[in-house]
PyMOL Python script that loads the backbone (N, CA, C, O; Angstrom):
from pymol import cmd

cmd.read_pdbstr("""\
ATOM      1  N   MET A   1      -6.395 -17.885  10.999  1.00  0.00           N
ATOM      2  CA  MET A   1      -6.381 -15.859  10.706  1.00  0.00           C
ATOM      3  C   MET A   1      -6.539 -16.348   9.201  1.00  0.00           C
ATOM      4  O   MET A   1      -5.988 -17.315   8.675  1.00  0.00           O
ATOM      5  N   ALA A   2      -7.028 -15.850   8.891  1.00  0.00           N
ATOM      6  CA  ALA A   2      -6.803 -15.347   7.081  1.00  0.00           C
ATOM      7  C   ALA A   2      -5.884 -14.152   6.548  1.00  0.00           C
ATOM      8  O   ALA A   2      -5.857 -13.039   7.075  1.00  0.00           O
ATOM      9  N   GLN A   3      -5.180 -14.510   5.499  1.00  0.00           N
ATOM     10  CA  GLN A   3      -4.111 -13.858   4.752  1.00  0.00           C
ATOM     11  C   GLN A   3      -5.017 -12.018   4.233  1.00  0.00           C
ATOM     12  O   GLN A   3      -6.010 -11.941   3.509  1.00  0.00           O
ATOM     13  N   PRO A   4      -4.066 -10.455   5.056  1.00  0.00           N
ATOM     14  CA  PRO A   4      -4.582  -9.616   4.645  1.00  0.00           C
ATOM     15  C   PRO A   4      -4.505  -9.198   3.654  1.00  0.00           C
ATOM     16  O   PRO A   4      -3.633  -9.761   2.993  1.00  0.00           O
ATOM     17  N   GLN A   5      -5.277  -8.020   2.887  1.00  0.00           N
ATOM     18  CA  GLN A   5      -5.432  -7.782   1.764  1.00  0.00           C
ATOM     19  C   GLN A   5      -5.198  -6.163   1.768  1.00  0.00           C
ATOM     20  O   GLN A   5      -5.644  -5.166   2.336  1.00  0.00           O
ATOM     21  N   VAL A   6      -3.889  -6.640   0.447  1.00  0.00           N
ATOM     22  CA  VAL A   6      -3.138  -5.252   0.991  1.00  0.00           C
ATOM     23  C   VAL A   6      -3.147  -4.949  -0.417  1.00  0.00           C
ATOM     24  O   VAL A   6      -3.175  -5.769  -1.334  1.00  0.00           O
ATOM     25  N   THR A   7      -3.129  -4.066  -0.477  1.00  0.00           N
ATOM     26  CA  THR A   7      -3.539  -2.370  -2.199  1.00  0.00           C
ATOM     27  C   THR A   7      -2.052  -1.475  -1.512  1.00  0.00           C
ATOM     28  O   THR A   7      -1.703  -1.367  -0.336  1.00  0.00           O
ATOM     29  N   VAL A   8      -1.429  -0.947  -2.741  1.00  0.00           N
ATOM     30  CA  VAL A   8      -0.509  -0.330  -2.908  1.00  0.00           C
ATOM     31  C   VAL A   8      -0.859   0.271  -3.786  1.00  0.00           C
ATOM     32  O   VAL A   8      -1.268  -0.441  -4.703  1.00  0.00           O
ATOM     33  N   TYR A   9      -0.923   1.878  -4.066  1.00  0.00           N
ATOM     34  CA  TYR A   9      -1.809   2.716  -5.122  1.00  0.00           C
ATOM     35  C   TYR A   9      -0.650   3.377  -5.022  1.00  0.00           C
ATOM     36  O   TYR A   9      -0.206   3.562  -3.888  1.00  0.00           O
ATOM     37  N   SER A  10       0.166   3.925  -6.298  1.00  0.00           N
ATOM     38  CA  SER A  10       1.106   3.989  -6.676  1.00  0.00           C
ATOM     39  C   SER A  10       1.777   4.575  -7.902  1.00  0.00           C
ATOM     40  O   SER A  10       1.473   4.163  -9.021  1.00  0.00           O
ATOM     41  N   THR A  11       3.108   5.975  -7.636  1.00  0.00           N
ATOM     42  CA  THR A  11       2.667   5.992  -9.869  1.00  0.00           C
ATOM     43  C   THR A  11       4.003   5.334 -10.415  1.00  0.00           C
ATOM     44  O   THR A  11       4.729   4.770  -9.596  1.00  0.00           O
ATOM     45  N   GLN A  12       4.290   5.363 -11.463  1.00  0.00           N
ATOM     46  CA  GLN A  12       5.560   4.647 -12.354  1.00  0.00           C
ATOM     47  C   GLN A  12       6.545   5.465 -11.781  1.00  0.00           C
ATOM     48  O   GLN A  12       7.524   4.720 -11.725  1.00  0.00           O
ATOM     49  N   THR A  13       6.996   6.987 -11.142  1.00  0.00           N
ATOM     50  CA  THR A  13       8.143   7.487 -11.510  1.00  0.00           C
ATOM     51  C   THR A  13       8.716   7.497 -10.055  1.00  0.00           C
ATOM     52  O   THR A  13       9.852   7.842  -9.729  1.00  0.00           O
ATOM     53  N   CYS A  14       7.274   6.856  -8.888  1.00  0.00           N
ATOM     54  CA  CYS A  14       7.880   7.413  -7.332  1.00  0.00           C
ATOM     55  C   CYS A  14       8.942   5.776  -7.015  1.00  0.00           C
ATOM     56  O   CYS A  14       8.515   4.631  -6.869  1.00  0.00           O
ATOM     57  N   PRO A  15      10.336   6.254  -6.997  1.00  0.00           N
ATOM     58  CA  PRO A  15      11.355   5.438  -6.270  1.00  0.00           C
ATOM     59  C   PRO A  15      10.746   4.073  -5.030  1.00  0.00           C
ATOM     60  O   PRO A  15      10.707   2.851  -4.887  1.00  0.00           O
ATOM     61  N   PHE A  16      10.203   5.901  -4.095  1.00  0.00           N
ATOM     62  CA  PHE A  16       9.821   5.064  -2.804  1.00  0.00           C
ATOM     63  C   PHE A  16       8.503   3.797  -3.266  1.00  0.00           C
ATOM     64  O   PHE A  16       8.315   2.666  -2.818  1.00  0.00           O
ATOM     65  N   CYS A  17       7.924   4.413  -4.104  1.00  0.00           N
ATOM     66  CA  CYS A  17       7.119   3.108  -4.717  1.00  0.00           C
ATOM     67  C   CYS A  17       7.343   1.879  -4.880  1.00  0.00           C
ATOM     68  O   CYS A  17       6.827   0.898  -4.345  1.00  0.00           O
ATOM     69  N   ARG A  18       8.637   2.031  -6.124  1.00  0.00           N
ATOM     70  CA  ARG A  18       9.134   0.893  -6.504  1.00  0.00           C
ATOM     71  C   ARG A  18       9.693  -0.105  -5.370  1.00  0.00           C
ATOM     72  O   ARG A  18       9.576  -1.330  -5.336  1.00  0.00           O
ATOM     73  N   LEU A  19      10.327   0.742  -4.457  1.00  0.00           N
ATOM     74  CA  LEU A  19      11.348  -0.095  -3.569  1.00  0.00           C
ATOM     75  C   LEU A  19       9.919  -0.462  -2.708  1.00  0.00           C
ATOM     76  O   LEU A  19       9.426  -1.037  -3.678  1.00  0.00           O
ATOM     77  N   GLU A  20       8.905  -0.587  -1.712  1.00  0.00           N
ATOM     78  CA  GLU A  20       8.421  -0.635  -1.216  1.00  0.00           C
ATOM     79  C   GLU A  20       7.876  -1.959  -2.140  1.00  0.00           C
ATOM     80  O   GLU A  20       7.965  -3.052  -1.580  1.00  0.00           O
ATOM     81  N   LYS A  21       7.271  -1.927  -3.635  1.00  0.00           N
ATOM     82  CA  LYS A  21       6.692  -2.885  -3.851  1.00  0.00           C
ATOM     83  C   LYS A  21       7.668  -4.117  -4.222  1.00  0.00           C
ATOM     84  O   LYS A  21       7.317  -5.297  -4.227  1.00  0.00           O
ATOM     85  N   GLU A  22       9.378  -3.471  -4.633  1.00  0.00           N
ATOM     86  CA  GLU A  22      10.423  -4.811  -4.427  1.00  0.00           C
ATOM     87  C   GLU A  22      10.129  -5.510  -3.220  1.00  0.00           C
ATOM     88  O   GLU A  22       9.997  -6.733  -3.176  1.00  0.00           O
ATOM     89  N   TYR A  23       9.997  -4.534  -1.968  1.00  0.00           N
ATOM     90  CA  TYR A  23      10.480  -5.102  -0.609  1.00  0.00           C
ATOM     91  C   TYR A  23       8.999  -6.235  -0.745  1.00  0.00           C
ATOM     92  O   TYR A  23       9.396  -7.363  -1.037  1.00  0.00           O
ATOM     93  N   LEU A  24       7.934  -6.190  -0.646  1.00  0.00           N
ATOM     94  CA  LEU A  24       6.451  -7.488  -0.098  1.00  0.00           C
ATOM     95  C   LEU A  24       6.942  -8.339  -1.611  1.00  0.00           C
ATOM     96  O   LEU A  24       6.883  -9.549  -1.833  1.00  0.00           O
ATOM     97  N   ASP A  25       7.184  -7.789  -2.061  1.00  0.00           N
ATOM     98  CA  ASP A  25       7.667  -9.382  -3.025  1.00  0.00           C
ATOM     99  C   ASP A  25       9.009  -9.956  -2.496  1.00  0.00           C
ATOM    100  O   ASP A  25       8.949 -10.944  -1.764  1.00  0.00           O
ATOM    101  N   GLU A  26       9.978  -9.524  -2.745  1.00  0.00           N
ATOM    102  CA  GLU A  26      10.496 -10.044  -1.565  1.00  0.00           C
ATOM    103  C   GLU A  26       9.902 -10.596  -0.241  1.00  0.00           C
ATOM    104  O   GLU A  26      10.478 -11.434   0.452  1.00  0.00           O
ATOM    105  N   LYS A  27       9.235 -10.293  -0.083  1.00  0.00           N
ATOM    106  CA  LYS A  27       8.367 -10.846   1.715  1.00  0.00           C
ATOM    107  C   LYS A  27       7.577 -12.299   1.012  1.00  0.00           C
ATOM    108  O   LYS A  27       7.163 -13.125   1.827  1.00  0.00           O
ATOM    109  N   LYS A  28       7.373 -12.599  -0.544  1.00  0.00           N
ATOM    110  CA  LYS A  28       6.406 -12.731  -0.793  1.00  0.00           C
ATOM    111  C   LYS A  28       4.897 -12.670  -0.419  1.00  0.00           C
ATOM    112  O   LYS A  28       3.927 -13.400  -0.216  1.00  0.00           O
ATOM    113  N   ILE A  29       5.271 -11.378  -0.449  1.00  0.00           N
ATOM    114  CA  ILE A  29       3.245 -10.970   0.041  1.00  0.00           C
ATOM    115  C   ILE A  29       2.777 -10.310  -1.400  1.00  0.00           C
ATOM    116  O   ILE A  29       3.334  -9.783  -2.363  1.00  0.00           O
ATOM    117  N   VAL A  30       1.007 -10.747  -0.865  1.00  0.00           N
ATOM    118  CA  VAL A  30       0.832 -10.828  -2.250  1.00  0.00           C
ATOM    119  C   VAL A  30      -0.458  -9.077  -2.131  1.00  0.00           C
ATOM    120  O   VAL A  30      -1.362  -8.562  -1.472  1.00  0.00           O
ATOM    121  N   TYR A  31       0.226  -8.941  -3.057  1.00  0.00           N
ATOM    122  CA  TYR A  31      -1.035  -7.071  -3.135  1.00  0.00           C
ATOM    123  C   TYR A  31      -1.113  -7.005  -4.181  1.00  0.00           C
ATOM    124  O   TYR A  31      -0.340  -7.593  -4.938  1.00  0.00           O
ATOM    125  N   THR A  32      -2.265  -6.120  -4.638  1.00  0.00           N
ATOM    126  CA  THR A  32      -3.271  -5.183  -6.130  1.00  0.00           C
ATOM    127  C   THR A  32      -2.487  -3.922  -6.055  1.00  0.00           C
ATOM    128  O   THR A  32      -2.006  -3.498  -5.004  1.00  0.00           O
ATOM    129  N   ASN A  33      -2.404  -3.473  -6.945  1.00  0.00           N
ATOM    130  CA  ASN A  33      -1.558  -1.786  -7.232  1.00  0.00           C
ATOM    131  C   ASN A  33      -1.642  -0.913  -8.048  1.00  0.00           C
ATOM    132  O   ASN A  33      -1.114  -0.884  -9.159  1.00  0.00           O
ATOM    133  N   TYR A  34      -2.234  -0.226  -7.613  1.00  0.00           N
ATOM    134  CA  TYR A  34      -3.115   0.618  -8.659  1.00  0.00           C
ATOM    135  C   TYR A  34      -2.107   2.317  -8.706  1.00  0.00           C
ATOM    136  O   TYR A  34      -1.742   3.201  -7.931  1.00  0.00           O
ATOM    137  N   PHE A  35      -2.004   1.853 -10.588  1.00  0.00           N
ATOM    138  CA  PHE A  35      -0.708   3.815 -10.731  1.00  0.00           C
ATOM    139  C   PHE A  35      -1.908   4.461 -10.521  1.00  0.00           C
ATOM    140  O   PHE A  35      -2.749   4.306 -11.406  1.00  0.00           O
ATOM    141  N   VAL A  36      -2.136   4.996  -9.782  1.00  0.00           N
ATOM    142  CA  VAL A  36      -2.869   6.863  -9.427  1.00  0.00           C
ATOM    143  C   VAL A  36      -2.280   7.527 -10.352  1.00  0.00           C
ATOM    144  O   VAL A  36      -3.018   8.506 -10.459  1.00  0.00           O
ATOM    145  N   ASP A  37      -1.342   7.671 -11.187  1.00  0.00           N
ATOM    146  CA  ASP A  37      -1.064   8.679 -11.942  1.00  0.00           C
ATOM    147  C   ASP A  37      -1.572   7.870 -13.352  1.00  0.00           C
ATOM    148  O   ASP A  37      -1.153   8.399 -14.382  1.00  0.00           O
ATOM    149  N   GLN A  38      -2.458   6.599 -13.548  1.00  0.00           N
ATOM    150  CA  GLN A  38      -2.999   5.824 -14.660  1.00  0.00           C
ATOM    151  C   GLN A  38      -4.251   6.086 -14.808  1.00  0.00           C
ATOM    152  O   GLN A  38      -4.841   5.985 -15.884  1.00  0.00           O
ATOM    153  N   ASP A  39      -4.884   6.530 -13.480  1.00  0.00           N
ATOM    154  CA  ASP A  39      -6.684   5.818 -12.995  1.00  0.00           C
ATOM    155  C   ASP A  39      -7.455   6.795 -12.142  1.00  0.00           C
ATOM    156  O   ASP A  39      -7.812   6.365 -11.045  1.00  0.00           O
ATOM    157  N   SER A  40      -7.764   7.991 -12.444  1.00  0.00           N
ATOM    158  CA  SER A  40      -8.435   9.158 -11.564  1.00  0.00           C
ATOM    159  C   SER A  40      -9.169   8.106 -10.290  1.00  0.00           C
ATOM    160  O   SER A  40      -9.245   8.214  -9.066  1.00  0.00           O
ATOM    161  N   ALA A  41      -9.493   7.395 -10.970  1.00  0.00           N
ATOM    162  CA  ALA A  41     -10.672   7.208  -9.859  1.00  0.00           C
ATOM    163  C   ALA A  41      -9.687   6.239  -8.831  1.00  0.00           C
ATOM    164  O   ALA A  41     -10.057   6.231  -7.657  1.00  0.00           O
ATOM    165  N   LYS A  42      -9.061   5.820  -9.000  1.00  0.00           N
ATOM    166  CA  LYS A  42      -8.630   5.223  -8.395  1.00  0.00           C
ATOM    167  C   LYS A  42      -7.885   6.299  -7.706  1.00  0.00           C
ATOM    168  O   LYS A  42      -7.623   5.665  -6.683  1.00  0.00           O
ATOM    169  N   ALA A  43      -7.284   7.604  -7.491  1.00  0.00           N
ATOM    170  CA  ALA A  43      -6.376   7.968  -7.744  1.00  0.00           C
ATOM    171  C   ALA A  43      -7.324   9.151  -6.292  1.00  0.00           C
ATOM    172  O   ALA A  43      -6.860   9.836  -5.380  1.00  0.00           O
ATOM    173  N   ASP A  44      -9.151   8.797  -6.878  1.00  0.00           N
ATOM    174  CA  ASP A  44      -9.639  10.202  -5.872  1.00  0.00           C
ATOM    175  C   ASP A  44     -10.188   9.033  -4.252  1.00  0.00           C
ATOM    176  O   ASP A  44     -10.527   9.181  -3.077  1.00  0.00           O
ATOM    177  N   GLU A  45      -9.913   7.731  -5.440  1.00  0.00           N
ATOM    178  CA  GLU A  45      -9.762   6.600  -4.014  1.00  0.00           C
ATOM    179  C   GLU A  45      -8.982   6.683  -2.601  1.00  0.00           C
ATOM    180  O   GLU A  45      -9.151   6.635  -1.382  1.00  0.00           O
ATOM    181  N   MET A  46      -8.080   6.828  -3.543  1.00  0.00           N
ATOM    182  CA  MET A  46      -7.160   7.104  -2.423  1.00  0.00           C
ATOM    183  C   MET A  46      -6.669   8.131  -1.666  1.00  0.00           C
ATOM    184  O   MET A  46      -6.369   8.012  -0.478  1.00  0.00           O
ATOM    185  N   ILE A  47      -6.593   8.956  -2.193  1.00  0.00           N
ATOM    186  CA  ILE A  47      -7.484  10.687  -1.423  1.00  0.00           C
ATOM    187  C   ILE A  47      -8.523  10.450  -0.157  1.00  0.00           C
ATOM    188  O   ILE A  47      -8.441  10.872   0.997  1.00  0.00           O
ATOM    189  N   LYS A  48      -9.316   9.800  -0.654  1.00  0.00           N
ATOM    190  CA  LYS A  48     -10.322   9.452   0.055  1.00  0.00           C
ATOM    191  C   LYS A  48     -10.224   8.872   1.115  1.00  0.00           C
ATOM    192  O   LYS A  48     -10.926   9.108   2.098  1.00  0.00           O
ATOM    193  N   LYS A  49      -9.256   7.960   1.040  1.00  0.00           N
ATOM    194  CA  LYS A  49      -9.701   7.114   1.996  1.00  0.00           C
ATOM    195  C   LYS A  49      -7.719   7.587   2.938  1.00  0.00           C
ATOM    196  O   LYS A  49      -7.311   6.998   3.939  1.00  0.00           O
ATOM    197  N   SER A  50      -7.218   8.312   2.465  1.00  0.00           N
ATOM    198  CA  SER A  50      -5.522   9.154   3.391  1.00  0.00           C
ATOM    199  C   SER A  50      -5.854  10.391   3.354  1.00  0.00           C
ATOM    200  O   SER A  50      -4.989  11.043   3.940  1.00  0.00           O
ATOM    201  N   GLY A  51      -6.571  10.954   3.006  1.00  0.00           N
ATOM    202  CA  GLY A  51      -6.743  12.336   2.675  1.00  0.00           C
ATOM    203  C   GLY A  51      -5.531  13.511   2.683  1.00  0.00           C
ATOM    204  O   GLY A  51      -5.420  14.661   3.108  1.00  0.00           O
ATOM    205  N   GLN A  52      -4.358  12.154   1.674  1.00  0.00           N
ATOM    206  CA  GLN A  52      -3.822  13.438   1.148  1.00  0.00           C
ATOM    207  C   GLN A  52      -3.520  12.194  -0.392  1.00  0.00           C
ATOM    208  O   GLN A  52      -3.970  11.089  -0.694  1.00  0.00           O
ATOM    209  N   MET A  53      -2.854  12.843  -0.810  1.00  0.00           N
ATOM    210  CA  MET A  53      -1.984  12.424  -2.145  1.00  0.00           C
ATOM    211  C   MET A  53      -0.466  12.464  -2.950  1.00  0.00           C
ATOM    212  O   MET A  53      -0.195  12.932  -4.055  1.00  0.00           O
ATOM    213  N   GLY A  54       0.448  11.750  -1.898  1.00  0.00           N
ATOM    214  CA  GLY A  54       1.336  11.382  -1.488  1.00  0.00           C
ATOM    215  C   GLY A  54       1.192   9.488  -1.317  1.00  0.00           C
ATOM    216  O   GLY A  54       0.507   8.682  -0.687  1.00  0.00           O
ATOM    217  N   VAL A  55       2.365   9.481  -2.367  1.00  0.00           N
ATOM    218  CA  VAL A  55       2.673   7.764  -2.244  1.00  0.00           C
ATOM    219  C   VAL A  55       3.695   7.311  -2.011  1.00  0.00           C
ATOM    220  O   VAL A  55       4.355   8.227  -1.520  1.00  0.00           O
ATOM    221  N   PRO A  56       4.470   6.140  -2.067  1.00  0.00           N
ATOM    222  CA  PRO A  56       2.939   5.137  -1.869  1.00  0.00           C
ATOM    223  C   PRO A  56       2.162   4.793  -0.637  1.00  0.00           C
ATOM    224  O   PRO A  56       2.677   4.500   0.442  1.00  0.00           O
ATOM    225  N   VAL A  57       0.809   4.855  -0.902  1.00  0.00           N
ATOM    226  CA  VAL A  57      -0.876   4.350   0.423  1.00  0.00           C
ATOM    227  C   VAL A  57      -0.771   3.573   0.214  1.00  0.00           C
ATOM    228  O   VAL A  57      -0.698   3.227  -0.966  1.00  0.00           O
ATOM    229  N   THR A  58      -0.664   2.486   1.536  1.00  0.00           N
ATOM    230  CA  THR A  58      -0.545   1.458   1.346  1.00  0.00           C
ATOM    231  C   THR A  58      -1.858   0.878   2.566  1.00  0.00           C
ATOM    232  O   THR A  58      -2.140   1.238   3.710  1.00  0.00           O
ATOM    233  N   ILE A  59      -2.462  -0.247   1.565  1.00  0.00           N
ATOM    234  CA  ILE A  59      -4.495   0.049   2.676  1.00  0.00           C
ATOM    235  C   ILE A  59      -4.279  -1.536   2.675  1.00  0.00           C
ATOM    236  O   ILE A  59      -4.186  -2.244   1.672  1.00  0.00           O
ATOM    237  N   ILE A  60      -4.188  -2.137   4.645  1.00  0.00           N
ATOM    238  CA  ILE A  60      -3.658  -3.006   4.026  1.00  0.00           C
ATOM    239  C   ILE A  60      -5.335  -4.176   5.021  1.00  0.00           C
ATOM    240  O   ILE A  60      -5.183  -4.714   6.118  1.00  0.00           O
ATOM    241  N   GLU A  61      -6.250  -4.214   4.457  1.00  0.00           N
ATOM    242  CA  GLU A  61      -7.298  -5.298   5.603  1.00  0.00           C
ATOM    243  C   GLU A  61      -7.471  -6.323   5.778  1.00  0.00           C
ATOM    244  O   GLU A  61      -7.760  -7.192   4.956  1.00  0.00           O
ATOM    245  N   LYS A  62      -7.312  -6.412   6.975  1.00  0.00           N
ATOM    246  CA  LYS A  62      -7.825  -7.414   8.039  1.00  0.00           C
ATOM    247  C   LYS A  62      -8.387  -7.840   9.148  1.00  0.00           C
ATOM    248  O   LYS A  62      -8.609  -6.956   9.976  1.00  0.00           O
ATOM    249  N   ASP A  63      -8.722  -9.038   9.460  1.00  0.00           N
ATOM    250  CA  ASP A  63      -9.835  -8.942  10.967  1.00  0.00           C
ATOM    251  C   ASP A  63     -11.051  -7.849  11.002  1.00  0.00           C
ATOM    252  O   ASP A  63     -11.548  -7.278  11.973  1.00  0.00           O
ATOM    253  N   GLY A  64     -11.345  -7.760   9.666  1.00  0.00           N
ATOM    254  CA  GLY A  64     -12.397  -6.524   9.539  1.00  0.00           C
ATOM    255  C   GLY A  64     -11.948  -5.284  10.258  1.00  0.00           C
ATOM    256  O   GLY A  64     -12.572  -4.785  11.194  1.00  0.00           O
ATOM    257  N   LYS A  65     -10.467  -4.672   9.602  1.00  0.00           N
ATOM    258  CA  LYS A  65     -10.096  -3.429  10.092  1.00  0.00           C
ATOM    259  C   LYS A  65      -9.880  -3.120   9.020  1.00  0.00           C
ATOM    260  O   LYS A  65     -10.069  -3.992   8.172  1.00  0.00           O
ATOM    261  N   GLU A  66      -9.382  -1.731   8.543  1.00  0.00           N
ATOM    262  CA  GLU A  66      -8.630  -1.511   7.390  1.00  0.00           C
ATOM    263  C   GLU A  66      -7.215  -0.434   8.083  1.00  0.00           C
ATOM    264  O   GLU A  66      -7.355   0.645   8.658  1.00  0.00           O
ATOM    265  N   GLU A  67      -5.938  -1.147   7.793  1.00  0.00           N
ATOM    266  CA  GLU A  67      -5.430   0.368   8.251  1.00  0.00           C
ATOM    267  C   GLU A  67      -4.281   0.897   7.363  1.00  0.00           C
ATOM    268  O   GLU A  67      -3.496   0.050   6.938  1.00  0.00           O
ATOM    269  N   ILE A  68      -4.059   2.362   6.986  1.00  0.00           N
ATOM    270  CA  ILE A  68      -3.622   3.093   6.739  1.00  0.00           C
ATOM    271  C   ILE A  68      -2.136   3.414   6.320  1.00  0.00           C
ATOM    272  O   ILE A  68      -1.728   4.488   6.762  1.00  0.00           O
ATOM    273  N   VAL A  69      -1.487   2.885   5.757  1.00  0.00           N
ATOM    274  CA  VAL A  69      -0.010   3.369   5.810  1.00  0.00           C
ATOM    275  C   VAL A  69       0.298   4.162   4.248  1.00  0.00           C
ATOM    276  O   VAL A  69       0.265   3.824   3.065  1.00  0.00           O
ATOM    277  N   VAL A  70       0.730   5.888   5.332  1.00  0.00           N
ATOM    278  CA  VAL A  70       1.407   6.916   4.596  1.00  0.00           C
ATOM    279  C   VAL A  70       2.772   6.536   3.800  1.00  0.00           C
ATOM    280  O   VAL A  70       1.909   7.155   3.178  1.00  0.00           O
ATOM    281  N   GLY A  71       3.826   6.222   3.245  1.00  0.00           N
ATOM    282  CA  GLY A  71       4.976   6.171   2.812  1.00  0.00           C
ATOM    283  C   GLY A  71       5.104   4.672   2.754  1.00  0.00           C
ATOM    284  O   GLY A  71       4.265   3.777   2.850  1.00  0.00           O
ATOM    285  N   PHE A  72       6.687   4.665   2.530  1.00  0.00           N
ATOM    286  CA  PHE A  72       7.002   3.531   2.769  1.00  0.00           C
ATOM    287  C   PHE A  72       7.620   3.680   4.166  1.00  0.00           C
ATOM    288  O   PHE A  72       8.445   4.544   4.462  1.00  0.00           O
ATOM    289  N   ASP A  73       7.114   2.715   5.016  1.00  0.00           N
ATOM    290  CA  ASP A  73       6.719   3.053   5.953  1.00  0.00           C
ATOM    291  C   ASP A  73       8.143   1.013   6.625  1.00  0.00           C
ATOM    292  O   ASP A  73       8.504   1.379   7.743  1.00  0.00           O
ATOM    293  N   LYS A  74       8.416   0.416   6.532  1.00  0.00           N
ATOM    294  CA  LYS A  74       8.506  -0.305   6.535  1.00  0.00           C
ATOM    295  C   LYS A  74       8.598  -1.205   7.467  1.00  0.00           C
ATOM    296  O   LYS A  74       8.839  -2.406   7.346  1.00  0.00           O
ATOM    297  N   SER A  75       8.287  -0.250   8.920  1.00  0.00           N
ATOM    298  CA  SER A  75       8.565  -0.912  10.168  1.00  0.00           C
ATOM    299  C   SER A  75       6.939  -1.508  10.395  1.00  0.00           C
ATOM    300  O   SER A  75       6.444  -2.558  10.805  1.00  0.00           O
ATOM    301  N   LYS A  76       6.463  -0.276   9.910  1.00  0.00           N
ATOM    302  CA  LYS A  76       4.953  -0.387  10.141  1.00  0.00           C
ATOM    303  C   LYS A  76       4.456  -1.411   9.522  1.00  0.00           C
ATOM    304  O   LYS A  76       4.000  -2.374  10.138  1.00  0.00           O
ATOM    305  N   LEU A  77       4.492  -1.296   7.702  1.00  0.00           N
ATOM    306  CA  LEU A  77       4.424  -3.056   7.615  1.00  0.00           C
ATOM    307  C   LEU A  77       4.652  -4.115   8.030  1.00  0.00           C
ATOM    308  O   LEU A  77       3.905  -5.092   7.973  1.00  0.00           O
ATOM    309  N   ASN A  78       5.980  -4.038   8.618  1.00  0.00           N
ATOM    310  CA  ASN A  78       5.981  -5.294   9.216  1.00  0.00           C
ATOM    311  C   ASN A  78       5.280  -5.361  10.534  1.00  0.00           C
ATOM    312  O   ASN A  78       4.482  -6.235  10.873  1.00  0.00           O
ATOM    313  N   SER A  79       5.537  -4.690  10.993  1.00  0.00           N
ATOM    314  CA  SER A  79       4.414  -4.520  12.500  1.00  0.00           C
ATOM    315  C   SER A  79       2.661  -5.561  12.035  1.00  0.00           C
ATOM    316  O   SER A  79       2.084  -6.576  12.425  1.00  0.00           O
ATOM    317  N   LEU A  80       2.400  -4.116  10.673  1.00  0.00           N
ATOM    318  CA  LEU A  80       1.142  -4.555  10.300  1.00  0.00           C
ATOM    319  C   LEU A  80       0.934  -6.204   9.867  1.00  0.00           C
ATOM    320  O   LEU A  80       0.028  -6.867  10.372  1.00  0.00           O
ATOM    321  N   LEU A  81       1.769  -6.702   8.993  1.00  0.00           N
ATOM    322  CA  LEU A  81       1.591  -7.298   7.840  1.00  0.00           C
ATOM    323  C   LEU A  81       2.743  -9.025   9.405  1.00  0.00           C
ATOM    324  O   LEU A  81       2.843 -10.195   9.036  1.00  0.00           O
ATOM    325  N   GLY A  82       2.955  -8.843   9.942  1.00  0.00           N
ATOM    326  CA  GLY A  82       3.298 -10.200  10.632  1.00  0.00           C
ATOM    327  C   GLY A  82       4.524  -9.801  10.123  1.00  0.00           C
ATOM    328  O   GLY A  82       3.563  -9.142  10.522  1.00  0.00           O
ATOM    329  N   ILE A  83       5.659  -9.468   9.652  1.00  0.00           N
ATOM    330  CA  ILE A  83       7.130  -9.737   9.252  1.00  0.00           C
ATOM    331  C   ILE A  83       8.396  -9.803  10.007  1.00  0.00           C
ATOM    332  O   ILE A  83       8.558  -8.715  10.560  1.00  0.00           O
ATOM    333  N   PHE A  84       9.319 -10.581  10.253  1.00  0.00           N
ATOM    334  CA  PHE A  84       9.902 -10.416  11.432  1.00  0.00           C
ATOM    335  C   PHE A  84      11.235 -10.503  10.293  1.00  0.00           C
ATOM    336  O   PHE A  84      12.395 -10.410  10.693  1.00  0.00           O
TER     337      PHE A  84
END
""", "prot")
cmd.dss("prot")
cmd.show_as("cartoon", "prot")
cmd.util.cbc("prot")
cmd.orient("prot")
């Protein structure tokens, strides 16, 4: 099974964004981060995918499906990424 592709949309000042990225780093999950407070195109992309403006938004692509996690939801991330 292929590694999931993980994308995090965050801002530089969001404490929950920082906590989520620290958690993913700790679990050795590779991800791409976009600061939506600096990149309006990525902000628009995040809003289009998630339907809202809150951060963090995490997109997990695996097995041809895209899962969206709004907020730092550790249990949902664990489930989707197979972290135990």
